[in-house]
N, C-alpha and C positions, 0 to 999 in steps of 0.2 A: 909504428909510431911510438916514441918514448916520451913520457910526460914526467916532469919533476914537480914535487910539491914540497913546500916548507913545513907542512903539517898534515897529519892524517885526519881524515873525517869519516864519519859513519856513512856507509852505503847500504841501503836496503834494496836488493835487486831480486828479481824473479827470473830465474834461468829456465829456459825450456830445453828439455833434453829428451833423448830417446833411449829408453832402457832396453834391457835385454828382451822384454816381452813385446817391444815395438809399440808402445802407447805413449801418449803425451803426459809427462810428469813435470812437477814443479818442486823447487826447494828454495828455501830462503837463506840469505847470507847477511851477516852483520859484521863489519870490520873495516879495515883500511883498504884502499885500492892496491897498495903495494903487496899487502898480505895476500890478497886474493890472486893477484897476478902471478905470484911465484908458487906458493904452496898449494892452494886449493885447486888451482887449475890442474896440477898433476893428480890430485886426488880424484877429481872429476873424471879424468881419463880412465881411472880404474873401473868405472861403472859401464864401460862400453864406449861406443863411438859417439861421445858427447862433446860439445864445445860451447864456448861462450857465445852469447848473442852478439852479433857484430863482428865476430872473428871467423869461426869455422861453421856456424849454423846456417843451414839452407832454409830460408823462410818459406820457400814453396812447399816444404814438407807439411806445414800446418794445413794447407788446403787439401793435401792428399790423405790426411788422416780420416778414417771412417768415423761418421758422426755417432754411430751406435757404440763404438768402442770408447769414444770420448765420454759419452753420457754414462756408460756403465762404470767408469772408474773415476768420474769427476769428484775431486775432493777426498778420495779414499787413500791415496798414496802420497807420502811426504818424505823429504829428507830432513833430518834433524840438523839444524845449523849450529855452529859454535856459538856459545854464549859470550856475552861481553866480558865476563870475568876471565875467561880463557884467553881472550885476545889481549887484555890489559896485563897479563902476567909476563909479557915480553916475548921476544922472538926466540929466546933460548929455551923456553919451556916447551916440551913437545905437546902438540895439540891433539885433542881427541879426534879420532877418525869419524867422519860423517857416515852414518849408516842409513840404509834405506828402511823406511818404516811404513808398514801397511796397517790401517785401522782394523780392529777386530769387528766381527759382526755385531757384537754388543754395542761397541762405540758408535758404529754407523746407525744402528737402530735408535740409540738415544739422541744422536744428532738429528736424525730425520724427524723424530717425534718433536723435538724442540723447534725445528725449522717450521713445522706446520703451524705452531702457535706463534712463533716470533721469528720471521726470516731476517730481521735486522737486530741482533742482540747488541746491547751496549757492553762497555768494558767490564762492568761488574758481572753481567751474565756470562760473558766469555770466561772470566776467571773462575766462576763457579763451575762451569762446564769442564774446564781443563782440570780442575782439582778432582772433580767427581769421576772423570773418565781417564785420568792419568795422562793427559796430553798437555803440550805446551800451549800458552795463550795464542801464539802465532799460528800454530797448527789449527786451532779452532777457528781463528779469524779467516785463514785462507780456505778452510773447508766451506764456510758459509759464503765466501766470495765465489768459489767455484760452483756451489749449489745454486746460487742465484743466477749465475751465468748459464748453467744448464737449464734452469726453468725458463729463462728468457729465450733460449734457443728452441726449446720445445714449443713455446707459444708462437714464435715466428714461423716455425715449420708448419704448425696447424693453420695459421693464417694463410700461408702460401698454398696449402692444399685447398682451403675454402675458396680462395681467389681463383685457383686453377679450375675448380669445378664451375664457378660462376662464369668464368670465361668460356668454358665449353658450352654451357647452357645458352649464353648469348650468341655464340656462333651457330648453334642449332636453330635458334629463333630467327636469326638473320637469314639462314638458308631457307627456312620455311617462307619467310616474307618475300624473299627474292623469287621463289618458285611460284608463290601466289600472284605476284605482280607480273610474272611472265605468262601466266594463264588466267586472264581476267574473266569473270563471270558476270553476265547481265543480271541486275537486281530485279528486273521485271519478269523475264521469261526463264531465267536460270541457265540459259545456254551460253556458249562462248561469246565474248564481246571484244570488239576491237575499238579501243577508245578513240583512235584517230578518225573513225568513220562517223562519229556523232559530235555535235557541238558541245561546248562546255556547259551552256545553259541547259541543254537537254539532259546531260549527264547529272547535273545537280537536281533537276526536277525528278529524275528517276530515283535518286537517293532519298529525296524528301517524300516521294510517294511510298517507298518501302517503309520509311519511318512512321508515316501516318497510318499505314495498314497495321503495323505492330501496335501502335497506340490504340487504334480502334478495336483491335482484338482484345487488348487488356481491359478497355472500358466495357465491352460487352460481357466479358467474363466476370468482371466485378458486379455489373448490374444484375446478371443472372444469379450471382451468389448473394447479393445484398437485397434485391427486391423480391427474390423468390420466384421469378418468372423469366423465361428467356426473352432476349431481344434479338430479332432477326435483322441486324444492321450490317452484317457482313456483305450480304448481297445487295442491300439498298442502304447506303450510308445516310440518306435523308430520312430514313424511317425511325430515327432516334425519338424516344418518347418526349412529349412536350406536356407541360402542365396546363390545366384548365384554370388554374387559380389566377386571381387578379395581380399577383406579384410577378413581375417580369424578372425571371431568374437571371437572365443575361445582364439586365440593368443592375441587378444586385451585385454583380461581380465588378462592374467598372465604376461603381460609386455614384451614379447619376440618381437623383431623387426619384421616388415613385409616389404615386398617389396613395393617400391614406384616408380611411373612412372617418378618422378622428380630427382632421384639420389639414394643416399645411403639409406639403410633402417634405420628407426628411431623408437624410442620407441612408442608404442601405448597404454601403460597402462594408465588408468584413475584414477587419485588420488582422492579418496573420503574422504580424511581427514586422514586416518590411513594407507595409502598405496594404492596398486593397487586394482581395483574392484575385488571382490571375496574374498579378505582377510579381509575386514572390517566386524566385527560381527554386527548382527542385534541389533539395539538399541531400547529398549522398550520405546514407547511413541514418537519415532522420527516423526517429521512432514512430511507428505506425500504430494506431489503436487496434488494427486488425492483424498486425503481424507482418505487414508488407514492408518492402525496402525500396530505396532508390526512387525512380520516377513514378512507380506505382503509388507512392505515398501521396503525391499531388493529385493523382487521379482519384484515389480513394477519398481524400478529403474533399475534393470537389463534389463527389457524389453525396457525401454526408451533408454538405452545405445545401445541395439541392433538396434533399429530404427535409432538412430543417426549415427551409424557406416555404416549402409546400405545407409543412405541418403548421407553421405560423399563420399562413393564410387560412387554413381550415379552422384553427382555433378562433381567429377573429370573427369569422362568419358564424360559427356556432355560439359565440358569446354575445352576438348582437341581440338586442331586445326585439320582441315581436317577429322573430325569424320563423319562417315556415318550417325550419328544421325541427322545431319543438311543438308538441301539441299537449293538451291537457290530458291527464290520466283519467281513469274511471272515477277516482275520488273527487275530481274537479279542481284539485289544488296542485298536485304533483305533476311536474313536466316529464314527458317521456319523448324519446327521440323518434322522429318520423323517418323510419328506415328507408322508405321509398324515395323520399325527397333527398335524403343523404346520399343514396346510391346514384341519384340523378345528378347531383351537384359535384360530388367528389369522386376522383379516381383513387383507389387504395394506394397510399404512398408507401406502404410496406408490404404489398402483396395481398392476395386474397385471404379470406378467413380460413384457417385450417379446419379440417373435418372434425366434427365432434365438439367444437368450441361454441360457446354462447356469447352474446354481446350484452354488455352492461354500459349504459350511458346515462349520466345525470348532470344536472346543472343547478347551481345555487348562487345567490347573490346576498352579500351581507356588508354591513358597515363595521370597519375595524379601526381600533385606535393605533394606527401606524401610518406613516406617510409612504408614498410609493417608492421613493429611493431606498428607505430603510428595508422595506419588504423585499425589493429586488435584490439588495445585497444579501439578505438572509437566504433567499432561495438559491442564489448562485454560489453560496459557500456551503459545502457539504456538512461541515460541523455545525454551523449555525442553523441550517435546515433541520438537522437531527435534533438540536436542542429546542427548536420551535414546535416540533411534532414528536415528542418523545414516546407517546403511547401508540403512535401509528408507524413510525419508522424505526425498525430494529437496527438497521445498519445502512450507512451511506458513505460512499467514497467517490472521489473524482478520479477517473482513469486517465483522462487526457484532456488538455485544454487546446482546442483547435483554434479558437480566437478569444482574445482577452478583452475585446471591445475597442471602442474608438474614443480618442480624446480624453482618456482617463476615466471614462464611464463604462457602464455595462452594456451600452448600446452596441449591438452586433456581437455580443459575447456568445460563444458556442463551445460546449464542452461535452465530453462523453462521461457518463456517470453509471454507477451501479448502486442499487438500493434493494432493501428487503422491507416490504410493507406488510404489517401484521394486523390481525384482529385478535383481541385478547381472549383466546380460547384454544385449548389443545386440539380441538376438533376441526379447526380451520387451518389449512396449510398456509404458510407464508407465501406472499407473492414476490418472487425474486425477479427483477427486471433490470436489464442493461439498456440504457436509453441515451438519446441526445437531449440536451437542455439548451434551448436557444432563447436569448433575451433581446428584445427590441423596443426602442422608444418610438411610439407612433405619433405623438404630439406632446406639447408641453404639459407635463403632469400626467401623461398616459403611457403606461408601460404594459408589456405583455411578456409572459414567460411560458414557453411551451415545451412539453416533453413528448418524445416519440421513440418507440422501441427500436433497438438495433439488435437483430437476432443472429449476428455473426459471432462465432466463438463461444457459443453456449455449450456447456458440458452436460450432455444428457445423463451421464453416469451419476452426476451429483444432483439430480432433480429432486430427490426426497430430502427433507420433508417439504419441498417447495412446490408450489402449484405451477402447472404449465399455463402460461398466460402471456399476453402481449398488451402493451399499452399504446393504443392509438393516440393521435394528437390530443393531448390533455394539458391543462394548465390554468392560468388565471390572467385576467385583464384587470389592471389596477388603475383607478381614476382618483387623483388627489381631490380632497375636499377641504373645507376650511377647518381651522383649529387642529391640524395634524391628523385628521381622520382620512380614511380612504374607503372608496367603494370598490369591493372586490367581487368580480364575477368568476366563478370557478367552474370548470368543465372537466369531468372525468369520463373517459371512454376506454373500456377494457374489452378484450376477448379472452376467455379462459375456459378451461375444461372443468365443468361443474360436477363431473363424476367423482372427483376427489374430495368434494365437500360433504360433510356429514349431513344426514337428512334433517337433523335438528336445526341446522343453521342455513339450510337452503332458502327458506322464505325470506330471511333477513338479507342474504347475499343477493338474491334475485330482485328484491325491492330496491336495491341500490343504497341502502343505509349502512351496509357493512364497509364497503370501500368507496362509497360515492362522494360526490362533491359536498353533500350536506355535512359529512363528518369532517372534511378538511376545513370548511368554513367555521364550524362550531369549535374545533380545536384551535384554529387561528384566533378567533375572538377571545376564547378563554385565556390563551397564553399571552396575548397582547394586553389584556386587562390585568393579568398578574404582573407583567413587566411594568405597566404604568403605575401600579400600586407600589411596587418595589422601588422604583425610581422617584416616587413622590416623597417630599421631605416631611409631609404630615402623616401621622399615624392614624389608622382607622379607629373609630370608637369601639369596635369589637375587639381590637387588639389591646387587651388589658395586661400587657407585659411591659417590663422595664428593659427590654433588649435594645441594644444600640443598633444602628444601621448595619454595621459590620456583623453583629451577631445574628441579625435577621437573615442576612445574605448567606452566612455559613449554615444556618439551620435549613434554609430553603434548598441550598446545594446538597446537603446531606439527604434531605427528603427526596430530591430529584434522583439521586443515585439509588436510593432504596426502591423507588418505584420502577426505575429502569431495570434493576436486577430482578424485580418481581416479574416484569414483562418478559424478560429473557428466559426465566424459568418456566413460564407458562407456554410461550410460543416456540421455544427451542430454536432461536435464531443462531446464526453463525457469529454473532457479536461476542458470545461467550462459549467456551468449549464445554459441551455437555455430552455424556455418553448415555444413550438410551438403553433401558433395560426392558426385556420382554420376558415376563413371568406369567406362566399359565394360570395361576390362581387369581390374577387381576382381571378386571373387566376390560373390554376393548376400549371403553371410553376413558380409561385412566392412563395418563402418561406419567411414567416414572423415569427419572434421569439422575445421573450422579456425576460428580466432578471432584477432583482432588485439588485442594488449595495448598500451596507450599509457600509462595512468596507474595501473595496479594494482601496488603495490610487492611484492605477494606472488607475482609471476610475472615472468619475464624479459620485457623489452619486445621487441616484434616479432611475427612471425607464428608461432603455435603450431598444430601439427598433431596431432590425436588420432586414433588408429586402434584398433579393438577388434573381436574376433571370439570366437566360442565353438565348442568342439569337444567331442566325447565321447571320454573316455579310459577304457579298460577296467581301471582300478585303483580301489581304494577311495579315498574322500575323505581318510581319515586318512593313508594312505601317501603320497598326492600332496602333502598339506600338509606333512608332515614332511620330504619331499625338498626342497621349494621354500624352506622357511624355514631349513634347515640351512646355515650360512655355510661349513662345510667342503666342501659339495658345490656351492656356488654357481658355481664355475668351469665346471661341466659344462653350464650353460645361459646364464650371464650374460656378455655381452661386456665389461661394465664391470669385471669382475674381472681383466682382463688375463691370463687363463689360469692364475691361481694361486689358492690358497685365501684366504678372507677371515678376518679376526680380529674378534671382538666386543670393542669398546672400552667401551661403556656398555650396561647392561641395566637397564631400568625395568619392573618387573612390573606388570601390569594385572589379574591374576587368579591364582587358585590354580594353574591349569594352566601348565606352563612355556611353552606356545605363545602365551599372551596377554601380550605385552610390546612395548616400544618399545626399539630397539637402534640403536647406532651401529657401523658396520662400516667396515673399511679393509683394503686388501690386506696380507696377511701378509708380514712382513719389511721393510716400508717404514717408515722413520723418520717419526715424527709431524711433525717440522720440515720434512721434504722433501715431504710430501704436502699439497696445498692443497685437496683434495676428499675428503670422506668420504661414506658412504651412510647416510641415515636410513631406518630400516625399522620398520614396524609390522606385527605379525602377531596374529591372534586367530582363535579357532574356538569354535563352540557347536553346538547341536543342529541348526541350520538352515543354516549357511554357514561357510566358512573363507576367510580373506583374507590375502594377503601383498602389501603395498604398500611401495614404496621410491622414493627420489629422491636424486640427488647434491646435496650441499650444501657450500658453501665453508666452510672452517674458521673464519675470522674471524667470520662471521655466527653460526655455531653456538656459538662461545665466548660471545657476548653472550647467547644464549638460555640456555645452561647456567648462566650466572651470575644468571639470573632476569630478563633483559631482555625487551623486547617482541618476540614472534615474528612479528608481522604484517608486518615488513619483510624477512623472509627469503624470497628468491625461490627457487621450486622448481617442477619439473615432474614429477609422479608417474607411475609405471608400476607394474604389478603384476598379480596374479592373484586371481580369485574362483572358489572351488570349491564346487559345489553337488551334492547327490545327484541321481542321474538319475531318481528317481521309482520305481525298482524295489528300492531298498535297504530292508532291514528296519528297523522302528522301533527294534528293540533296539540296532542299531549306532548309530543316531542318538542314542539316549539316552546311550550311552557317550561319544560325542563331546562331549556337553554337559558332562560331568564332567571333560573333559580326558583321558579314557582312550583306549584304542585299540580298533579294530575290525578284524576279519579281512578279507581280500580277498574273502571269500565274500559280502560285503554288496553286490556289484554294482559298476557303473562310476561314473564321476563326470563332471560337466559342468564343463569348464575354460574360463574366460573370461580372455583375455589382452588387456591394454590398455597402450598406450604413448602418451605425450605428449612431443613433441620440439620444439625451436625450430629452424625451418627457415630463418629469416632474422631478423636483429636489427633490421631496418627495418620498421616497421609499414606503410609505404607500398609495400613490395615486393609483387610478384605471386608467387603460388604456382605452382610448376612441376610437371609430371607426373613428373619425375625424383624430386622429394621424396616424392611419394605412393608411387612404386614402392619407394623406399628403406625407408619405414616398413612397407610391405606385406611386403617381403623380410625385414625384421627380425622381424616377428611369425611369419612362416612358418618362419624359421630357428630361432627360440626354441622353437616347438612341436615341430619336428623333433628338436632337441637333448633336450628333455624326454622325448619318447617313446624316443629312443635310449638315454638314461641309464636308463630303466626297462625296457629291453630289449623295447620295444613296436614298434619301427620295422620 
């Protein structure tokens, strides 16, 4: 076909040709159609059997080219086309002969490197590459086009391989399913089955029967693991354990009201998110408190609810007044558990008592300045619970929320928690317990919160320094009273291994005053009184400071952190990271630990050394407390006082008793402008314990806190004393201490714990020396000697 044109126009074409080596190559051409038809066609014929597309080229050759050959040479070979200047010179001027050009290895390497960073270069980048590699701009452009085509081909080939493998896998599964359908097996007996010989209803019943058997096996395995005792329900499904409690557990699941000893029946359904327990479907992949998955999660949670309901029933009965479960002790005042009556009324909800364990049970009732709803919210929040009992709880965390309650309240709330409960002495191990906490409203203004141990998942390798113990159903029943007060009945019931308790503290622990209900009530009363004073707009007459409300709050928050750090250094809880030191020259009763502080702004950077010990002092707890907190007598035992009396600069009351306060002390007679350090001191006492904690603080940082600034950046290292009864004191003297009164020395001796934290080196990378340990040991020994000498006990 012949075509005529009145003008020439530019044509950019890509011709596919077959070179002498038999691979697919490309070249570019720029010029008029007539020029290409006459001259360049003849020049192309000089390179072998090549022709123009549409004339002599067989398109089926492309499909027959091998893919690997195409990839190995993609973008590497090019023909140099004639430039536009050569074409414009006229037909009379001889044109340059197009020559075959192969890229050098260096050029290919540079192009590949640039392709990895930018597979789509712009015009400026292509010009830069062409100048740097000695190529034309079009050669660079076509190389990137071919390289992108090659990459796309490789990806498509990889996808085809993956799809082919998936197809083969589906074919194999299909074959297995067809084979299984051709040879059915009876779910009941395991033999061959012929579906046509049984009815559809019978076939469905057999399937349901097999499913129920599997579910029953899982329940029995969980019960054996959770309750600590086997359940022989596989042979007799009707032999599943039932509760003797007044709570109908089945009714508790469907939300029907149950009878209550406190008034009208209330709803007992537990809302697990989508309604009452039993109506929520099993969620695949749901997180389990005990590490189970799938349908086992619902079974496990159902068992946890059963244990919580049984524990709640036990707590209610043990909290009832005039219950035969409690009898008077030998002193005629203290209540002790009637173990025979307890064994007759209750079945162990967490299994029998382990061998070698002893039982500790106490009950106490008190009036607290807090309403029931506020107390329930505090107990169900791990952080607020820790703040309410800072000297008793070293660490608290909520592991899982099984039920958040109903109707926006805490009624029916159930959660799995972990806590470390401490007694302020290095000679008494921390009680680490994982437990369920269940909250229920029994009547208007009547709430109960119960705890019960869950012993699954405990790591025996990490038992030290924690005591082996179990918490039987324990907790409190709260009754609202007028004027925002509440009547709280607290029950504590433990089983523990007393062989790990030091002989010096066994009388106190066995009497129930160490971890008993009396201590919980005393601490709750003291803390609620402090909160009431803090929230009050009026300032106590004893508070002769000019601090604002914000300044008082910041000072109390700083003192709370100081006391919390002191407790962690004495009891070695996991709340703070401490490394224990075992040095042969120290007594067994001395605990020495160290930690490196790098980025904690509340503590000086460097190596911190903590040392603590406990001794028995033959004076009453009240006398010892008054001596240690009196700033006028501080020079008799404190080396920081520089041998002179101390003066109280600031006094912030925390309770009705004069001993419950936060103070700022400085050496008497020293000008405030000349002293760069003052002593922050917190003292408090109640029916269970007395504490004096202090720390030197620099004046500029303290001024920021007193003006209401953030106290988290004030660095301090606390030291102090914890005073406990020795276990032989009368309950009457303890009751007087709770009211801030005094007791006579006839109440027996006291257990004094002394703890110091000092900075031995300001470099965190420095090594601890034996001389530093000996210095702290001598400091504690000297302080105890001075205290005894001042009390004429040496």
